[in-house]
C-alpha positions as CSV (number, residue, x, y, z in Angstrom):
1,M,3.1,-41.0,-37.4
2,R,1.4,-38.9,-34.9
3,T,2.6,-35.6,-36.6
4,V,1.4,-37.0,-40.0
5,R,-1.9,-38.0,-38.6
6,A,-2.3,-34.5,-36.8
7,L,-1.6,-32.8,-40.1
8,A,-4.1,-34.8,-42.0
9,R,-6.7,-34.2,-39.3
10,L,-6.0,-30.4,-39.6
11,L,-6.3,-30.5,-43.3
12,A,-9.7,-32.4,-43.2
13,A,-10.9,-29.9,-40.5
14,T,-9.9,-27.0,-42.5
15,G,-11.7,-28.2,-45.5
16,H,-14.8,-28.8,-43.4
17,M,-14.4,-25.3,-41.8
18,L,-14.5,-23.6,-45.4
19,H,-17.5,-25.8,-46.2
20,G,-19.3,-24.5,-43.3
21,L,-18.4,-20.9,-44.1
22,A,-19.7,-21.6,-47.7
23,I,-22.9,-22.7,-46.2
24,V,-23.2,-19.8,-44.1
25,L,-22.5,-17.3,-46.8
26,M,-24.5,-18.9,-49.5
27,A,-27.4,-20.9,-47.9
28,F,-28.2,-19.6,-44.4
29,G,-30.0,-16.6,-45.7
30,R,-32.7,-18.8,-47.3
31,L,-33.1,-21.5,-44.7
32,D,-35.5,-21.5,-41.8
33,A,-34.4,-22.0,-38.0
34,A,-34.9,-25.7,-38.2
35,A,-32.7,-26.1,-41.4
36,R,-30.1,-24.0,-39.9
37,Q,-30.0,-26.0,-36.8
38,Q,-29.9,-29.4,-38.7
39,R,-26.8,-28.0,-40.6
40,I,-25.1,-26.7,-37.3
41,G,-25.6,-30.1,-35.8
42,W,-24.4,-32.0,-38.7
43,W,-21.2,-29.6,-38.9
44,A,-20.3,-29.9,-35.3
45,V,-20.6,-33.6,-35.4
46,K,-18.5,-33.9,-38.5
47,M,-15.9,-31.5,-37.1
48,L,-15.4,-33.5,-34.0
49,R,-14.9,-36.6,-36.2
50,M,-12.4,-34.7,-38.5
51,L,-10.2,-33.8,-35.4
52,G,-10.3,-37.5,-34.2
53,V,-12.6,-36.8,-31.3
54,G,-15.4,-39.3,-30.3
55,L,-18.7,-38.3,-28.8
56,R,-20.7,-39.8,-26.0
57,T,-23.9,-38.4,-24.6
58,E,-26.2,-38.8,-21.6
59,G,-29.5,-37.2,-21.1
60,V,-31.5,-35.2,-23.6
61,P,-32.0,-31.3,-24.0
62,H,-35.1,-29.9,-22.5
63,A,-37.9,-29.5,-24.9
64,G,-38.8,-25.8,-25.0
65,P,-36.9,-22.7,-23.9
66,V,-34.2,-23.4,-21.5
67,L,-31.0,-22.0,-20.2
68,L,-28.0,-24.3,-20.4
69,V,-25.4,-24.0,-18.0
70,A,-22.1,-25.8,-18.6
71,N,-18.6,-26.0,-17.1
72,H,-16.0,-24.5,-19.3
73,I,-12.7,-26.2,-20.5
74,S,-12.0,-25.1,-24.2
75,W,-13.3,-23.9,-27.4
76,M,-14.2,-27.5,-27.9
77,D,-17.0,-27.0,-25.7
78,I,-19.2,-25.3,-28.2
79,L,-18.6,-28.1,-30.8
80,A,-19.6,-30.7,-28.3
81,I,-22.7,-29.0,-27.2
82,H,-23.8,-28.0,-30.7
83,A,-23.2,-31.8,-31.6
84,V,-26.1,-32.5,-29.0
85,C,-28.0,-29.4,-29.1
86,P,-27.6,-27.5,-32.2
87,Q,-30.3,-24.9,-31.4
88,A,-28.1,-23.5,-28.7
89,R,-27.1,-19.8,-28.7
90,F,-24.1,-19.2,-26.7
91,V,-23.1,-16.2,-24.7
92,S,-19.4,-15.7,-25.7
93,K,-16.6,-13.2,-25.1
94,A,-16.4,-10.5,-27.9
95,D,-12.9,-11.5,-28.7
96,V,-14.1,-14.6,-30.4
97,K,-15.6,-12.6,-33.3
98,A,-11.9,-11.7,-34.4
99,W,-10.8,-15.4,-34.6
100,P,-10.2,-16.2,-38.3
101,L,-13.0,-18.0,-40.1
102,I,-14.2,-19.4,-36.5
103,G,-15.6,-15.9,-35.5
104,R,-17.9,-15.7,-38.6
105,L,-19.1,-19.3,-38.0
106,V,-19.8,-18.7,-34.4
107,A,-21.6,-15.3,-35.0
108,S,-23.7,-17.1,-37.8
109,A,-24.9,-19.7,-35.1
110,G,-26.6,-16.7,-33.3
111,T,-23.9,-16.2,-30.7
112,L,-24.6,-13.3,-28.2
113,F,-21.2,-11.4,-27.7
114,I,-20.3,-9.8,-24.4
115,E,-17.7,-7.3,-23.8
116,R,-16.3,-8.5,-20.5
117,E,-14.2,-5.5,-19.8
118,R,-17.4,-3.2,-19.6
119,K,-19.3,-4.2,-16.5
120,R,-22.6,-2.5,-17.9
121,D,-22.5,-4.8,-21.0
122,A,-23.6,-7.8,-18.9
123,L,-26.9,-6.0,-18.3
124,R,-27.5,-5.8,-22.1
125,V,-26.6,-9.3,-22.8
126,V,-28.9,-10.3,-20.0
127,H,-31.8,-8.5,-21.6
128,Q,-30.9,-10.1,-25.0
129,M,-30.9,-13.4,-23.3
130,A,-34.3,-12.9,-21.8
131,E,-35.8,-12.1,-25.1
132,A,-34.4,-15.0,-26.7
133,L,-35.8,-17.3,-23.9
134,Q,-39.2,-15.5,-24.2
135,R,-39.2,-16.5,-27.9
136,G,-38.8,-20.1,-27.0
137,E,-35.1,-20.4,-27.9
138,T,-32.2,-22.2,-26.1
139,V,-29.3,-20.2,-24.8
140,A,-26.1,-21.5,-23.2
141,V,-23.7,-20.0,-20.9
142,F,-20.5,-21.0,-19.0
143,P,-20.8,-19.2,-15.7
144,E,-17.2,-19.8,-14.8
145,G,-16.4,-17.0,-17.0
146,T,-13.1,-18.5,-18.1
147,T,-11.7,-22.0,-18.9
148,T,-10.1,-24.5,-16.6
149,D,-8.2,-27.6,-17.2
150,G,-11.3,-29.9,-16.6
151,S,-10.2,-31.2,-13.2
152,A,-12.0,-28.7,-11.0
153,L,-14.6,-26.0,-11.2
154,L,-14.3,-22.2,-10.5
155,P,-17.0,-20.2,-8.7
156,F,-20.0,-19.7,-10.8
157,H,-21.1,-16.1,-11.6
158,A,-24.7,-15.6,-11.2
159,N,-25.5,-12.4,-13.3
160,L,-26.2,-14.1,-16.5
161,L,-28.7,-16.5,-14.6
162,Q,-30.9,-13.6,-14.1
163,A,-32.2,-13.9,-17.6
164,A,-33.8,-17.3,-16.6
165,V,-34.8,-16.3,-13.3
166,A,-36.8,-13.2,-14.7
167,T,-38.4,-15.2,-17.3
168,G,-39.2,-18.2,-15.2
169,T,-37.3,-20.5,-17.7
170,P,-35.8,-23.7,-16.7
171,V,-32.1,-24.2,-16.5
172,Q,-30.3,-27.4,-17.5
173,P,-26.9,-28.3,-16.1
174,V,-24.4,-29.5,-18.8
175,V,-21.4,-31.6,-17.7
176,L,-18.5,-31.5,-20.1
177,R,-15.6,-33.9,-19.9
178,F,-12.8,-34.7,-22.3
179,S,-10.8,-37.9,-21.8
180,E,-8.1,-40.2,-23.3
181,P,-7.3,-43.7,-22.8
182,A,-4.4,-42.7,-20.4
183,H,-6.1,-39.7,-18.9
184,R,-9.3,-39.4,-17.1
185,V,-9.2,-35.8,-17.8
186,S,-7.4,-35.0,-21.1
187,P,-4.5,-32.6,-20.9
188,A,-4.7,-32.0,-24.7
189,V,-8.0,-30.1,-24.5
190,A,-7.1,-27.8,-21.7
191,Y,-7.2,-24.2,-23.0
192,V,-5.7,-22.3,-20.2
193,G,-3.0,-19.9,-19.2
194,D,-0.6,-18.8,-22.0
195,T,-1.9,-21.5,-24.6
196,T,-2.7,-20.1,-27.8
197,L,-5.5,-21.0,-30.2
198,V,-3.0,-22.5,-32.7
199,Q,-1.4,-24.6,-29.9
200,S,-4.6,-25.8,-28.6
201,V,-5.9,-27.0,-32.1
202,W,-2.5,-28.8,-32.6
203,R,-2.7,-30.5,-29.3
204,V,-6.4,-31.6,-29.9
205,A,-5.3,-32.8,-33.4
206,S,-2.5,-34.8,-32.1
207,A,-4.3,-36.6,-29.3
208,D,-5.0,-40.3,-29.3
209,G,-8.6,-41.7,-28.5
210,L,-10.0,-38.4,-27.5
211,V,-13.5,-38.6,-26.4
212,A,-16.0,-35.6,-25.7
213,Q,-18.7,-36.6,-22.9
214,V,-21.7,-34.5,-22.9
215,S,-24.2,-35.2,-19.9
216,L,-27.3,-33.3,-19.7
217,L,-28.8,-33.5,-16.2
218,P,-32.4,-32.8,-15.4
219,P,-33.7,-29.2,-15.8
220,E,-34.3,-27.1,-12.9
221,R,-37.0,-24.7,-12.1
222,T,-36.1,-20.9,-11.7
223,Q,-39.4,-19.4,-10.5
224,H,-38.9,-17.1,-7.6
225,A,-35.2,-18.4,-7.4
226,D,-32.2,-16.5,-5.9
227,R,-29.8,-16.3,-8.7
228,R,-26.8,-16.7,-6.4
229,A,-28.3,-19.6,-4.6
230,L,-29.2,-21.0,-8.0
231,A,-25.6,-20.6,-9.3
232,E,-24.2,-22.3,-6.2
233,H,-26.8,-25.2,-6.7
234,L,-25.8,-25.7,-10.4
235,R,-22.2,-25.7,-9.6
236,E,-22.7,-28.5,-7.0
237,Q,-24.7,-30.5,-9.5
238,I,-22.0,-30.3,-12.2
239,A,-19.2,-30.8,-9.7
240,R,-20.9,-34.0,-8.2
241,R,-21.1,-35.6,-11.7
242,L,-17.5,-34.6,-12.6
243,D,-16.4,-36.3,-9.3
244,A,-18.4,-39.4,-10.1
């Protein structure tokens, strides 16, 4: 029965993904920013539901320009944050652009892509982030730089935080946790090691009672902040909530 249920979820999710692609191709060009964000939020919430994932939220997104700083577990993180904050523009590794269907959808949501193999590319992305923040937009980053199994945090890289420091934009910590009835930290969601995207999607669709918890902590000021000290402070804030 679990296999049948997983297949049914994947079929529904595939249909919803194609629906999203149709919206991107045929409607996004004539929609304003607010209308696009409304559809992004709707799409993310429904995709979670199609995959059998519940959603719990705590806190509210900062009103105005803000840099969201979150722990990183899986491709599911983007769905969870977009379900709560559809206006967020993510900074993502350039490899995601090549993912079938997903790459096009992610790019259409305004994602900023970074070539991590090129050290100088981070500076280009920081400039793009700063410009977006100055326009009043919301940008989201995963400063660990890679995913974990959700049970612990890696050190936070501070370079992308420079965009918020340089523009005096608040940063808002976002705590992500995926759980199951038998697991405080869901092993099904962990996208680490040699796990492929196909394997990860199957594990999520096969999970029972999976819940995404998105906690938005109070924003932090960045004026005159040292970016490395800020990165460590944000990491401590997120780690404290994960341990709670």
